[in-house]
C-alpha angles and dihedrals in degrees: 000000000000125000122215088266092063094253130114120253088256086063098247118128117247112250113247114254111262123222114237111227130184117195115214120192131139090212109075091208091057091046093050091046095053090041091052092049094050095042090072092068118080091205090064120083109194117215136183118269090252091060095069112125142109112346093018125111113222113208111199117194125190141137096235130006114239130178090273090056091050089050091053091050093051092049094047094048105031103032102028100032097230125150109241134220115184119204108189140161096222140356126202121223092246090057100046101077091040090055091051094046094048087061110269111141100168125053127175127187112235092232088057095044101118118154092258092049092049094051091046089055093044092051090048091051092047090053092047092247126138122246115182129159111257093242090050092048088054092051091048092053092047092048096048092043088055091050090050094049092050091051094044094097094052099055138053092213145310112345095220130024126255117190119236089250090055092049091050090051095046093047089059091045087055088053089058099252119150125227095271093049091048091050090052095048094048096035090239128130117255089246090058092052091049091049092051092052093043092049096052096041090051095044094048096036093242120160103219145330096292090052089049092052090049090051093050091049093046091050093047099248095123 
């Protein structure tokens, strides 16, 4: 049993909870490279590919994302309930929104995939946060903005309501701020920010923060 100090009654400190991570890569060199990077961090618990499921972060590594890779992403997130991190060499415009909408909230460019960067993305995915490279976020905003403009003549306005508070939070998410920074900007508690995001993603059947930002952009809220 824990005392108020976070130790057990026997006086030993409780071990921090480790994050289960399964590395997925068709190329064994890529798989071993990512595994070796993550093995250095005690907060990471490496698991076999077959162990991906709810509560697990699936780290997919590839040079380019083909249809088979997209299929794996959909299966891992939608069918198995894993949180996904995509490490990829390049990503075409046509693939970007599809990756976000299939449930990937964290993307790392292969040339930036240092051990520290990988763990940062894994931790963000485990928390349910988004983690996109700045250049990729800009492309996402441009792409969704173009979709919104092309649809402007076919709709009188947003199809489903977001509250002003939800819009404020999503606007800061789109700027790349994390939960603590958003709370500070809006004078909310971190729990309030998390509740706002959880509420809108649940109500609108969105998969994560990045998907919520894409939705808000597409519908013209931000």
